[in-house]
PyMOL CGO cylinders between C-alpha atoms (Angstrom):
from pymol import cmd
from pymol.cgo import CYLINDER

trace = [
    CYLINDER, 15.25, -18.66, -9.13, 12.20, -16.45, -8.72, 0.3, 1, 1, 1, 1, 1, 1,
    CYLINDER, 12.20, -16.45, -8.72, 12.36, -13.30, -6.61, 0.3, 1, 1, 1, 1, 1, 1,
    CYLINDER, 12.36, -13.30, -6.61, 10.20, -13.79, -3.48, 0.3, 1, 1, 1, 1, 1, 1,
    CYLINDER, 10.20, -13.79, -3.48, 9.49, -10.04, -3.42, 0.3, 1, 1, 1, 1, 1, 1,
    CYLINDER, 9.49, -10.04, -3.42, 7.87, -10.20, -6.87, 0.3, 1, 1, 1, 1, 1, 1,
    CYLINDER, 7.87, -10.20, -6.87, 4.19, -11.18, -7.02, 0.3, 1, 1, 1, 1, 1, 1,
    CYLINDER, 4.19, -11.18, -7.02, 3.39, -13.50, -9.91, 0.3, 1, 1, 1, 1, 1, 1,
    CYLINDER, 3.39, -13.50, -9.91, 0.01, -12.68, -11.44, 0.3, 1, 1, 1, 1, 1, 1,
    CYLINDER, 0.01, -12.68, -11.44, -2.24, -14.43, -13.95, 0.3, 1, 1, 1, 1, 1, 1,
    CYLINDER, -2.24, -14.43, -13.95, -5.11, -12.49, -15.58, 0.3, 1, 1, 1, 1, 1, 1,
    CYLINDER, -5.11, -12.49, -15.58, -8.34, -14.20, -16.62, 0.3, 1, 1, 1, 1, 1, 1,
    CYLINDER, -8.34, -14.20, -16.62, -10.53, -11.76, -18.53, 0.3, 1, 1, 1, 1, 1, 1,
    CYLINDER, -10.53, -11.76, -18.53, -12.55, -12.27, -21.70, 0.3, 1, 1, 1, 1, 1, 1,
    CYLINDER, -12.55, -12.27, -21.70, -12.67, -8.61, -22.73, 0.3, 1, 1, 1, 1, 1, 1,
    CYLINDER, -12.67, -8.61, -22.73, -9.46, -8.07, -24.71, 0.3, 1, 1, 1, 1, 1, 1,
    CYLINDER, -9.46, -8.07, -24.71, -9.23, -4.32, -24.05, 0.3, 1, 1, 1, 1, 1, 1,
    CYLINDER, -9.23, -4.32, -24.05, -9.63, -4.77, -20.29, 0.3, 1, 1, 1, 1, 1, 1,
    CYLINDER, -9.63, -4.77, -20.29, -7.14, -7.63, -20.19, 0.3, 1, 1, 1, 1, 1, 1,
    CYLINDER, -7.14, -7.63, -20.19, -4.53, -5.75, -22.22, 0.3, 1, 1, 1, 1, 1, 1,
    CYLINDER, -4.53, -5.75, -22.22, -4.95, -2.67, -20.05, 0.3, 1, 1, 1, 1, 1, 1,
    CYLINDER, -4.95, -2.67, -20.05, -4.41, -4.71, -16.89, 0.3, 1, 1, 1, 1, 1, 1,
    CYLINDER, -4.41, -4.71, -16.89, -1.36, -6.45, -18.34, 0.3, 1, 1, 1, 1, 1, 1,
    CYLINDER, -1.36, -6.45, -18.34, 0.15, -3.15, -19.49, 0.3, 1, 1, 1, 1, 1, 1,
    CYLINDER, 0.15, -3.15, -19.49, -0.37, -1.38, -16.17, 0.3, 1, 1, 1, 1, 1, 1,
    CYLINDER, -0.37, -1.38, -16.17, 0.87, -4.28, -14.03, 0.3, 1, 1, 1, 1, 1, 1,
    CYLINDER, 0.87, -4.28, -14.03, 3.98, -4.72, -16.15, 0.3, 1, 1, 1, 1, 1, 1,
    CYLINDER, 3.98, -4.72, -16.15, 4.92, -1.13, -15.33, 0.3, 1, 1, 1, 1, 1, 1,
    CYLINDER, 4.92, -1.13, -15.33, 5.29, -2.11, -11.68, 0.3, 1, 1, 1, 1, 1, 1,
    CYLINDER, 5.29, -2.11, -11.68, 8.54, -3.80, -10.71, 0.3, 1, 1, 1, 1, 1, 1,
    CYLINDER, 8.54, -3.80, -10.71, 6.97, -5.92, -7.97, 0.3, 1, 1, 1, 1, 1, 1,
    CYLINDER, 6.97, -5.92, -7.97, 4.58, -7.74, -10.35, 0.3, 1, 1, 1, 1, 1, 1,
    CYLINDER, 4.58, -7.74, -10.35, 5.31, -10.42, -12.90, 0.3, 1, 1, 1, 1, 1, 1,
    CYLINDER, 5.31, -10.42, -12.90, 2.41, -11.22, -15.24, 0.3, 1, 1, 1, 1, 1, 1,
    CYLINDER, 2.41, -11.22, -15.24, 3.06, -14.89, -15.99, 0.3, 1, 1, 1, 1, 1, 1,
    CYLINDER, 3.06, -14.89, -15.99, -0.01, -15.54, -18.14, 0.3, 1, 1, 1, 1, 1, 1,
    CYLINDER, -0.01, -15.54, -18.14, -3.36, -14.40, -19.43, 0.3, 1, 1, 1, 1, 1, 1,
    CYLINDER, -3.36, -14.40, -19.43, -6.40, -16.02, -21.02, 0.3, 1, 1, 1, 1, 1, 1,
    CYLINDER, -6.40, -16.02, -21.02, -10.06, -15.46, -21.89, 0.3, 1, 1, 1, 1, 1, 1,
    CYLINDER, -10.06, -15.46, -21.89, -11.29, -19.04, -21.60, 0.3, 1, 1, 1, 1, 1, 1,
    CYLINDER, -11.29, -19.04, -21.60, -12.00, -20.62, -18.21, 0.3, 1, 1, 1, 1, 1, 1,
    CYLINDER, -12.00, -20.62, -18.21, -10.75, -24.06, -19.22, 0.3, 1, 1, 1, 1, 1, 1,
    CYLINDER, -10.75, -24.06, -19.22, -7.43, -22.59, -20.38, 0.3, 1, 1, 1, 1, 1, 1,
    CYLINDER, -7.43, -22.59, -20.38, -7.18, -20.49, -17.22, 0.3, 1, 1, 1, 1, 1, 1,
    CYLINDER, -7.18, -20.49, -17.22, -7.56, -23.53, -14.99, 0.3, 1, 1, 1, 1, 1, 1,
    CYLINDER, -7.56, -23.53, -14.99, -5.05, -25.63, -16.93, 0.3, 1, 1, 1, 1, 1, 1,
    CYLINDER, -5.05, -25.63, -16.93, -2.39, -22.92, -17.10, 0.3, 1, 1, 1, 1, 1, 1,
    CYLINDER, -2.39, -22.92, -17.10, -2.74, -21.82, -13.48, 0.3, 1, 1, 1, 1, 1, 1,
    CYLINDER, -2.74, -21.82, -13.48, -2.37, -25.41, -12.28, 0.3, 1, 1, 1, 1, 1, 1,
    CYLINDER, -2.37, -25.41, -12.28, 0.90, -25.51, -14.22, 0.3, 1, 1, 1, 1, 1, 1,
    CYLINDER, 0.90, -25.51, -14.22, 2.23, -21.99, -13.59, 0.3, 1, 1, 1, 1, 1, 1,
    CYLINDER, 2.23, -21.99, -13.59, 1.01, -21.66, -9.97, 0.3, 1, 1, 1, 1, 1, 1,
    CYLINDER, 1.01, -21.66, -9.97, 0.86, -17.83, -9.90, 0.3, 1, 1, 1, 1, 1, 1,
    CYLINDER, 0.86, -17.83, -9.90, 0.61, -16.21, -6.49, 0.3, 1, 1, 1, 1, 1, 1,
    CYLINDER, 0.61, -16.21, -6.49, -2.52, -14.27, -7.52, 0.3, 1, 1, 1, 1, 1, 1,
    CYLINDER, -2.52, -14.27, -7.52, -5.17, -15.15, -10.08, 0.3, 1, 1, 1, 1, 1, 1,
    CYLINDER, -5.17, -15.15, -10.08, -7.22, -12.11, -11.14, 0.3, 1, 1, 1, 1, 1, 1,
    CYLINDER, -7.22, -12.11, -11.14, -10.40, -13.82, -12.22, 0.3, 1, 1, 1, 1, 1, 1,
    CYLINDER, -10.40, -13.82, -12.22, -13.44, -12.50, -14.04, 0.3, 1, 1, 1, 1, 1, 1,
    CYLINDER, -13.44, -12.50, -14.04, -16.69, -14.41, -13.51, 0.3, 1, 1, 1, 1, 1, 1,
    CYLINDER, -16.69, -14.41, -13.51, -18.12, -14.28, -17.03, 0.3, 1, 1, 1, 1, 1, 1,
    CYLINDER, -18.12, -14.28, -17.03, -15.71, -16.50, -18.94, 0.3, 1, 1, 1, 1, 1, 1,
    CYLINDER, -15.71, -16.50, -18.94, -16.51, -18.83, -21.86, 0.3, 1, 1, 1, 1, 1, 1,
    CYLINDER, -16.51, -18.83, -21.86, -15.75, -22.52, -21.54, 0.3, 1, 1, 1, 1, 1, 1,
    CYLINDER, -15.75, -22.52, -21.54, -15.95, -22.49, -17.73, 0.3, 1, 1, 1, 1, 1, 1,
    CYLINDER, -15.95, -22.49, -17.73, -17.20, -19.57, -15.65, 0.3, 1, 1, 1, 1, 1, 1,
    CYLINDER, -17.20, -19.57, -15.65, -15.00, -17.94, -13.07, 0.3, 1, 1, 1, 1, 1, 1,
    CYLINDER, -15.00, -17.94, -13.07, -16.89, -19.30, -10.08, 0.3, 1, 1, 1, 1, 1, 1,
    CYLINDER, -16.89, -19.30, -10.08, -16.27, -22.87, -11.22, 0.3, 1, 1, 1, 1, 1, 1,
    CYLINDER, -16.27, -22.87, -11.22, -12.62, -22.03, -11.90, 0.3, 1, 1, 1, 1, 1, 1,
    CYLINDER, -12.62, -22.03, -11.90, -12.35, -20.62, -8.36, 0.3, 1, 1, 1, 1, 1, 1,
    CYLINDER, -12.35, -20.62, -8.36, -13.89, -23.76, -6.87, 0.3, 1, 1, 1, 1, 1, 1,
    CYLINDER, -13.89, -23.76, -6.87, -11.50, -26.07, -8.72, 0.3, 1, 1, 1, 1, 1, 1,
    CYLINDER, -11.50, -26.07, -8.72, -8.47, -23.89, -8.00, 0.3, 1, 1, 1, 1, 1, 1,
    CYLINDER, -8.47, -23.89, -8.00, -9.27, -24.08, -4.30, 0.3, 1, 1, 1, 1, 1, 1,
    CYLINDER, -9.27, -24.08, -4.30, -9.22, -27.87, -4.53, 0.3, 1, 1, 1, 1, 1, 1,
    CYLINDER, -9.22, -27.87, -4.53, -6.32, -28.42, -6.93, 0.3, 1, 1, 1, 1, 1, 1,
    CYLINDER, -6.32, -28.42, -6.93, -3.99, -25.47, -6.32, 0.3, 1, 1, 1, 1, 1, 1,
    CYLINDER, -3.99, -25.47, -6.32, -4.90, -23.88, -2.96, 0.3, 1, 1, 1, 1, 1, 1,
    CYLINDER, -4.90, -23.88, -2.96, -1.69, -21.86, -2.84, 0.3, 1, 1, 1, 1, 1, 1,
    CYLINDER, -1.69, -21.86, -2.84, -3.00, -19.72, -5.73, 0.3, 1, 1, 1, 1, 1, 1,
    CYLINDER, -3.00, -19.72, -5.73, -4.82, -16.74, -4.20, 0.3, 1, 1, 1, 1, 1, 1,
    CYLINDER, -4.82, -16.74, -4.20, -8.00, -16.06, -6.17, 0.3, 1, 1, 1, 1, 1, 1,
    CYLINDER, -8.00, -16.06, -6.17, -9.07, -12.43, -6.57, 0.3, 1, 1, 1, 1, 1, 1,
    CYLINDER, -9.07, -12.43, -6.57, -12.44, -12.05, -8.28, 0.3, 1, 1, 1, 1, 1, 1,
    CYLINDER, -12.44, -12.05, -8.28, -12.57, -8.98, -10.56, 0.3, 1, 1, 1, 1, 1, 1,
    CYLINDER, -12.57, -8.98, -10.56, -16.07, -8.60, -11.93, 0.3, 1, 1, 1, 1, 1, 1,
    CYLINDER, -16.07, -8.60, -11.93, -18.93, -6.29, -12.82, 0.3, 1, 1, 1, 1, 1, 1,
    CYLINDER, -18.93, -6.29, -12.82, -21.23, -8.82, -11.12, 0.3, 1, 1, 1, 1, 1, 1,
    CYLINDER, -21.23, -8.82, -11.12, -21.43, -8.15, -7.39, 0.3, 1, 1, 1, 1, 1, 1,
    CYLINDER, -21.43, -8.15, -7.39, -25.05, -8.77, -6.48, 0.3, 1, 1, 1, 1, 1, 1,
    CYLINDER, -25.05, -8.77, -6.48, -25.85, -10.41, -3.14, 0.3, 1, 1, 1, 1, 1, 1,
    CYLINDER, -25.85, -10.41, -3.14, -26.10, -13.95, -4.53, 0.3, 1, 1, 1, 1, 1, 1,
    CYLINDER, -26.10, -13.95, -4.53, -22.78, -13.65, -6.39, 0.3, 1, 1, 1, 1, 1, 1,
    CYLINDER, -22.78, -13.65, -6.39, -20.92, -12.18, -3.40, 0.3, 1, 1, 1, 1, 1, 1,
    CYLINDER, -20.92, -12.18, -3.40, -22.22, -15.01, -1.21, 0.3, 1, 1, 1, 1, 1, 1,
    CYLINDER, -22.22, -15.01, -1.21, -20.99, -17.56, -3.76, 0.3, 1, 1, 1, 1, 1, 1,
    CYLINDER, -20.99, -17.56, -3.76, -17.57, -15.93, -3.94, 0.3, 1, 1, 1, 1, 1, 1,
    CYLINDER, -17.57, -15.93, -3.94, -17.19, -16.09, -0.16, 0.3, 1, 1, 1, 1, 1, 1,
    CYLINDER, -17.19, -16.09, -0.16, -18.48, -19.65, 0.00, 0.3, 1, 1, 1, 1, 1, 1,
    CYLINDER, -18.48, -19.65, 0.00, -16.02, -20.79, -2.68, 0.3, 1, 1, 1, 1, 1, 1,
    CYLINDER, -16.02, -20.79, -2.68, -13.12, -19.47, -0.64, 0.3, 1, 1, 1, 1, 1, 1,
    CYLINDER, -13.12, -19.47, -0.64, -11.87, -16.75, -3.00, 0.3, 1, 1, 1, 1, 1, 1,
    CYLINDER, -11.87, -16.75, -3.00, -9.45, -14.54, -1.10, 0.3, 1, 1, 1, 1, 1, 1,
    CYLINDER, -9.45, -14.54, -1.10, -11.00, -11.31, -2.34, 0.3, 1, 1, 1, 1, 1, 1,
    CYLINDER, -11.00, -11.31, -2.34, -13.32, -9.53, -4.72, 0.3, 1, 1, 1, 1, 1, 1,
    CYLINDER, -13.32, -9.53, -4.72, -13.07, -6.18, -6.49, 0.3, 1, 1, 1, 1, 1, 1,
    CYLINDER, -13.07, -6.18, -6.49, -15.85, -4.57, -8.48, 0.3, 1, 1, 1, 1, 1, 1,
    CYLINDER, -15.85, -4.57, -8.48, -14.80, -3.41, -11.94, 0.3, 1, 1, 1, 1, 1, 1,
    CYLINDER, -14.80, -3.41, -11.94, -16.13, 0.06, -11.15, 0.3, 1, 1, 1, 1, 1, 1,
    CYLINDER, -16.13, 0.06, -11.15, -13.46, 0.41, -8.43, 0.3, 1, 1, 1, 1, 1, 1,
    CYLINDER, -13.46, 0.41, -8.43, -10.38, 2.56, -8.94, 0.3, 1, 1, 1, 1, 1, 1,
    CYLINDER, -10.38, 2.56, -8.94, -7.24, 0.88, -10.29, 0.3, 1, 1, 1, 1, 1, 1,
    CYLINDER, -7.24, 0.88, -10.29, -5.43, 1.72, -7.06, 0.3, 1, 1, 1, 1, 1, 1,
    CYLINDER, -5.43, 1.72, -7.06, -8.02, -0.42, -5.23, 0.3, 1, 1, 1, 1, 1, 1,
    CYLINDER, -8.02, -0.42, -5.23, -7.17, -3.37, -7.47, 0.3, 1, 1, 1, 1, 1, 1,
    CYLINDER, -7.17, -3.37, -7.47, -3.47, -2.89, -6.70, 0.3, 1, 1, 1, 1, 1, 1,
    CYLINDER, -3.47, -2.89, -6.70, -4.24, -2.82, -2.98, 0.3, 1, 1, 1, 1, 1, 1,
    CYLINDER, -4.24, -2.82, -2.98, -6.31, -5.98, -3.39, 0.3, 1, 1, 1, 1, 1, 1,
    CYLINDER, -6.31, -5.98, -3.39, -3.52, -7.82, -5.23, 0.3, 1, 1, 1, 1, 1, 1,
    CYLINDER, -3.52, -7.82, -5.23, -1.00, -6.97, -2.51, 0.3, 1, 1, 1, 1, 1, 1,
    CYLINDER, -1.00, -6.97, -2.51, -3.43, -7.99, 0.22, 0.3, 1, 1, 1, 1, 1, 1,
    CYLINDER, -3.43, -7.99, 0.22, -4.45, -11.38, -1.19, 0.3, 1, 1, 1, 1, 1, 1,
    CYLINDER, -4.45, -11.38, -1.19, -0.84, -12.14, -2.17, 0.3, 1, 1, 1, 1, 1, 1,
    CYLINDER, -0.84, -12.14, -2.17, -0.04, -11.83, 1.54, 0.3, 1, 1, 1, 1, 1, 1,
    CYLINDER, -0.04, -11.83, 1.54, -2.90, -14.20, 2.36, 0.3, 1, 1, 1, 1, 1, 1,
    CYLINDER, -2.90, -14.20, 2.36, -5.21, -11.48, 3.64, 0.3, 1, 1, 1, 1, 1, 1,
    CYLINDER, -5.21, -11.48, 3.64, -8.81, -11.10, 2.40, 0.3, 1, 1, 1, 1, 1, 1,
    CYLINDER, -8.81, -11.10, 2.40, -9.80, -7.98, 0.51, 0.3, 1, 1, 1, 1, 1, 1,
    CYLINDER, -9.80, -7.98, 0.51, -13.20, -6.81, -0.70, 0.3, 1, 1, 1, 1, 1, 1,
    CYLINDER, -13.20, -6.81, -0.70, -13.69, -3.45, -2.42, 0.3, 1, 1, 1, 1, 1, 1,
    CYLINDER, -13.69, -3.45, -2.42, -16.09, -0.99, -0.82, 0.3, 1, 1, 1, 1, 1, 1,
    CYLINDER, -16.09, -0.99, -0.82, -18.74, -1.65, -3.49, 0.3, 1, 1, 1, 1, 1, 1,
    CYLINDER, -18.74, -1.65, -3.49, -18.69, -5.35, -2.69, 0.3, 1, 1, 1, 1, 1, 1,
    CYLINDER, -18.69, -5.35, -2.69, -18.73, -4.71, 1.06, 0.3, 1, 1, 1, 1, 1, 1,
    CYLINDER, -18.73, -4.71, 1.06, -21.84, -2.55, 0.72, 0.3, 1, 1, 1, 1, 1, 1,
    CYLINDER, -21.84, -2.55, 0.72, -23.65, -5.43, -0.97, 0.3, 1, 1, 1, 1, 1, 1,
    CYLINDER, -23.65, -5.43, -0.97, -22.26, -7.87, 1.60, 0.3, 1, 1, 1, 1, 1, 1,
    CYLINDER, -22.26, -7.87, 1.60, -23.49, -5.76, 4.51, 0.3, 1, 1, 1, 1, 1, 1,
    CYLINDER, -23.49, -5.76, 4.51, -26.91, -5.23, 2.93, 0.3, 1, 1, 1, 1, 1, 1,
    CYLINDER, -26.91, -5.23, 2.93, -27.52, -8.97, 3.06, 0.3, 1, 1, 1, 1, 1, 1,
    CYLINDER, -27.52, -8.97, 3.06, -27.54, -8.84, 6.86, 0.3, 1, 1, 1, 1, 1, 1,
    CYLINDER, -27.54, -8.84, 6.86, -30.32, -7.94, 9.20, 0.3, 1, 1, 1, 1, 1, 1,
    CYLINDER, -30.32, -7.94, 9.20, -29.65, -4.50, 10.66, 0.3, 1, 1, 1, 1, 1, 1,
    CYLINDER, -29.65, -4.50, 10.66, -30.82, -5.61, 14.08, 0.3, 1, 1, 1, 1, 1, 1,
    CYLINDER, -30.82, -5.61, 14.08, -28.10, -7.47, 15.95, 0.3, 1, 1, 1, 1, 1, 1,
    CYLINDER, -28.10, -7.47, 15.95, -29.05, -10.72, 17.61, 0.3, 1, 1, 1, 1, 1, 1,
    CYLINDER, -29.05, -10.72, 17.61, -27.42, -12.54, 20.50, 0.3, 1, 1, 1, 1, 1, 1,
    CYLINDER, -27.42, -12.54, 20.50, -26.00, -15.93, 19.62, 0.3, 1, 1, 1, 1, 1, 1,
    CYLINDER, -26.00, -15.93, 19.62, -27.95, -18.91, 20.95, 0.3, 1, 1, 1, 1, 1, 1,
    CYLINDER, -27.95, -18.91, 20.95, -24.80, -20.08, 22.74, 0.3, 1, 1, 1, 1, 1, 1,
    CYLINDER, -24.80, -20.08, 22.74, -21.61, -18.19, 23.55, 0.3, 1, 1, 1, 1, 1, 1,
    CYLINDER, -21.61, -18.19, 23.55, -18.57, -19.14, 21.52, 0.3, 1, 1, 1, 1, 1, 1,
    CYLINDER, -18.57, -19.14, 21.52, -15.33, -19.92, 23.29, 0.3, 1, 1, 1, 1, 1, 1,
    CYLINDER, -15.33, -19.92, 23.29, -12.30, -17.75, 22.59, 0.3, 1, 1, 1, 1, 1, 1,
    CYLINDER, -12.30, -17.75, 22.59, -10.83, -20.47, 20.37, 0.3, 1, 1, 1, 1, 1, 1,
    CYLINDER, -10.83, -20.47, 20.37, -14.13, -20.90, 18.49, 0.3, 1, 1, 1, 1, 1, 1,
    CYLINDER, -14.13, -20.90, 18.49, -14.31, -17.15, 17.87, 0.3, 1, 1, 1, 1, 1, 1,
    CYLINDER, -14.31, -17.15, 17.87, -10.76, -17.25, 16.51, 0.3, 1, 1, 1, 1, 1, 1,
    CYLINDER, -10.76, -17.25, 16.51, -11.58, -20.16, 14.21, 0.3, 1, 1, 1, 1, 1, 1,
    CYLINDER, -11.58, -20.16, 14.21, -14.81, -18.49, 13.12, 0.3, 1, 1, 1, 1, 1, 1,
    CYLINDER, -14.81, -18.49, 13.12, -12.87, -15.45, 11.93, 0.3, 1, 1, 1, 1, 1, 1,
    CYLINDER, -12.87, -15.45, 11.93, -10.44, -17.64, 9.99, 0.3, 1, 1, 1, 1, 1, 1,
    CYLINDER, -10.44, -17.64, 9.99, -13.32, -19.52, 8.34, 0.3, 1, 1, 1, 1, 1, 1,
    CYLINDER, -13.32, -19.52, 8.34, -14.91, -16.20, 7.41, 0.3, 1, 1, 1, 1, 1, 1,
    CYLINDER, -14.91, -16.20, 7.41, -11.62, -15.31, 5.70, 0.3, 1, 1, 1, 1, 1, 1,
    CYLINDER, -11.62, -15.31, 5.70, -11.98, -18.41, 3.56, 0.3, 1, 1, 1, 1, 1, 1,
    CYLINDER, -11.98, -18.41, 3.56, -9.37, -20.51, 5.37, 0.3, 1, 1, 1, 1, 1, 1,
    CYLINDER, -9.37, -20.51, 5.37, -9.52, -24.29, 4.95, 0.3, 1, 1, 1, 1, 1, 1,
    CYLINDER, -9.52, -24.29, 4.95, -9.39, -26.67, 7.90, 0.3, 1, 1, 1, 1, 1, 1,
    CYLINDER, -9.39, -26.67, 7.90, -5.76, -27.41, 7.03, 0.3, 1, 1, 1, 1, 1, 1,
    CYLINDER, -5.76, -27.41, 7.03, -4.88, -23.72, 7.03, 0.3, 1, 1, 1, 1, 1, 1,
    CYLINDER, -4.88, -23.72, 7.03, -6.67, -23.20, 10.35, 0.3, 1, 1, 1, 1, 1, 1,
    CYLINDER, -6.67, -23.20, 10.35, -4.73, -26.11, 11.89, 0.3, 1, 1, 1, 1, 1, 1,
    CYLINDER, -4.73, -26.11, 11.89, -1.41, -24.71, 10.66, 0.3, 1, 1, 1, 1, 1, 1,
    CYLINDER, -1.41, -24.71, 10.66, -2.14, -21.17, 11.85, 0.3, 1, 1, 1, 1, 1, 1,
    CYLINDER, -2.14, -21.17, 11.85, -3.32, -22.23, 15.31, 0.3, 1, 1, 1, 1, 1, 1,
    CYLINDER, -3.32, -22.23, 15.31, -1.00, -25.19, 15.84, 0.3, 1, 1, 1, 1, 1, 1,
    CYLINDER, -1.00, -25.19, 15.84, -3.79, -27.74, 16.20, 0.3, 1, 1, 1, 1, 1, 1,
    CYLINDER, -3.79, -27.74, 16.20, -4.59, -30.92, 14.31, 0.3, 1, 1, 1, 1, 1, 1,
    CYLINDER, -4.59, -30.92, 14.31, -6.80, -30.89, 11.22, 0.3, 1, 1, 1, 1, 1, 1,
    CYLINDER, -6.80, -30.89, 11.22, -9.28, -33.13, 13.06, 0.3, 1, 1, 1, 1, 1, 1,
    CYLINDER, -9.28, -33.13, 13.06, -9.48, -30.63, 15.95, 0.3, 1, 1, 1, 1, 1, 1,
    CYLINDER, -9.48, -30.63, 15.95, -10.04, -27.79, 13.48, 0.3, 1, 1, 1, 1, 1, 1,
    CYLINDER, -10.04, -27.79, 13.48, -12.80, -29.81, 11.82, 0.3, 1, 1, 1, 1, 1, 1,
    CYLINDER, -12.80, -29.81, 11.82, -14.47, -30.51, 15.18, 0.3, 1, 1, 1, 1, 1, 1,
    CYLINDER, -14.47, -30.51, 15.18, -14.34, -26.85, 16.20, 0.3, 1, 1, 1, 1, 1, 1,
    CYLINDER, -14.34, -26.85, 16.20, -15.79, -25.81, 12.85, 0.3, 1, 1, 1, 1, 1, 1,
    CYLINDER, -15.79, -25.81, 12.85, -18.60, -28.35, 13.19, 0.3, 1, 1, 1, 1, 1, 1,
    CYLINDER, -18.60, -28.35, 13.19, -19.43, -27.10, 16.69, 0.3, 1, 1, 1, 1, 1, 1,
    CYLINDER, -19.43, -27.10, 16.69, -19.44, -23.47, 15.55, 0.3, 1, 1, 1, 1, 1, 1,
    CYLINDER, -19.44, -23.47, 15.55, -21.75, -24.25, 12.64, 0.3, 1, 1, 1, 1, 1, 1,
    CYLINDER, -21.75, -24.25, 12.64, -24.16, -25.98, 15.01, 0.3, 1, 1, 1, 1, 1, 1,
    CYLINDER, -24.16, -25.98, 15.01, -24.11, -23.14, 17.53, 0.3, 1, 1, 1, 1, 1, 1,
    CYLINDER, -24.11, -23.14, 17.53, -24.78, -20.54, 14.84, 0.3, 1, 1, 1, 1, 1, 1,
    CYLINDER, -24.78, -20.54, 14.84, -27.24, -22.72, 12.92, 0.3, 1, 1, 1, 1, 1, 1,
    CYLINDER, -27.24, -22.72, 12.92, -25.05, -22.23, 9.84, 0.3, 1, 1, 1, 1, 1, 1,
    CYLINDER, -25.05, -22.23, 9.84, -25.05, -24.61, 6.87, 0.3, 1, 1, 1, 1, 1, 1,
    CYLINDER, -25.05, -24.61, 6.87, -21.86, -23.47, 5.11, 0.3, 1, 1, 1, 1, 1, 1,
    CYLINDER, -21.86, -23.47, 5.11, -19.00, -20.96, 5.32, 0.3, 1, 1, 1, 1, 1, 1,
    CYLINDER, -19.00, -20.96, 5.32, -20.97, -18.14, 3.69, 0.3, 1, 1, 1, 1, 1, 1,
    CYLINDER, -20.97, -18.14, 3.69, -23.92, -18.73, 6.02, 0.3, 1, 1, 1, 1, 1, 1,
    CYLINDER, -23.92, -18.73, 6.02, -21.54, -18.79, 8.99, 0.3, 1, 1, 1, 1, 1, 1,
    CYLINDER, -21.54, -18.79, 8.99, -20.07, -15.44, 7.96, 0.3, 1, 1, 1, 1, 1, 1,
    CYLINDER, -20.07, -15.44, 7.96, -23.50, -13.84, 7.54, 0.3, 1, 1, 1, 1, 1, 1,
    CYLINDER, -23.50, -13.84, 7.54, -24.73, -15.24, 10.86, 0.3, 1, 1, 1, 1, 1, 1,
    CYLINDER, -24.73, -15.24, 10.86, -21.61, -14.15, 12.71, 0.3, 1, 1, 1, 1, 1, 1,
    CYLINDER, -21.61, -14.15, 12.71, -21.76, -10.62, 11.35, 0.3, 1, 1, 1, 1, 1, 1,
    CYLINDER, -21.76, -10.62, 11.35, -25.46, -10.27, 12.13, 0.3, 1, 1, 1, 1, 1, 1,
    CYLINDER, -25.46, -10.27, 12.13, -24.86, -11.41, 15.69, 0.3, 1, 1, 1, 1, 1, 1,
    CYLINDER, -24.86, -11.41, 15.69, -22.11, -8.85, 16.16, 0.3, 1, 1, 1, 1, 1, 1,
    CYLINDER, -22.11, -8.85, 16.16, -19.40, -11.51, 16.38, 0.3, 1, 1, 1, 1, 1, 1,
    CYLINDER, -19.40, -11.51, 16.38, -17.60, -10.36, 13.25, 0.3, 1, 1, 1, 1, 1, 1,
    CYLINDER, -17.60, -10.36, 13.25, -16.90, -6.83, 12.07, 0.3, 1, 1, 1, 1, 1, 1,
    CYLINDER, -16.90, -6.83, 12.07, -16.55, -5.84, 8.43, 0.3, 1, 1, 1, 1, 1, 1,
    CYLINDER, -16.55, -5.84, 8.43, -12.96, -4.74, 9.07, 0.3, 1, 1, 1, 1, 1, 1,
    CYLINDER, -12.96, -4.74, 9.07, -12.15, -8.42, 9.66, 0.3, 1, 1, 1, 1, 1, 1,
    CYLINDER, -12.15, -8.42, 9.66, -12.81, -8.79, 5.92, 0.3, 1, 1, 1, 1, 1, 1,
    CYLINDER, -12.81, -8.79, 5.92, -10.43, -6.01, 4.85, 0.3, 1, 1, 1, 1, 1, 1,
    CYLINDER, -10.43, -6.01, 4.85, -12.75, -3.82, 2.77, 0.3, 1, 1, 1, 1, 1, 1,
    CYLINDER, -12.75, -3.82, 2.77, -11.26, -1.50, 0.20, 0.3, 1, 1, 1, 1, 1, 1,
    CYLINDER, -11.26, -1.50, 0.20, -11.42, 2.24, 0.63, 0.3, 1, 1, 1, 1, 1, 1,
]
cmd.load_cgo(trace, "trace")
């Protein structure tokens, strides 16, 4: 029987030296169990669907299938696996895609190793985590001038908006708030209409720009 206090981790990284370094350092920590590693996106997806690690550390630039596509399919086929993007690519477009795909967090490869450890612990607990480098890019995509929303959100809508911004699915929102999936879907639809948002990433950007969501709701790294 697995130890619930131990975080199972799978590492998807095509650079052998980086992957081996991560494996070596994580194996030194008693609370982590590295259950697998691979360089090819197709292999990563297949093995993670079978192994169901708690955290998938996922590079974007993978042969066979890129990390963004792996993240999208993992969200659909194994939603209990918490995806943590670990990449040297953190431009505005990429960060928006990561958020839209529902990855639980993102750490830039230039970040300190301690930041990656903090990120693993955070996403393993179901909390979002974005390193400071990623958060700077995320914030730069917003208009500095705050705008008032066209319509006020109810307290429940604001609560659901924050959960959606964290990458929660309608099912997760319903479980966390004790409402039906259909009710969660209806609230989400109403919020999107009020904020003129087309998807989860757009909703997050709109909400932040309007002052409805602070960056500390997204658990930035130090």
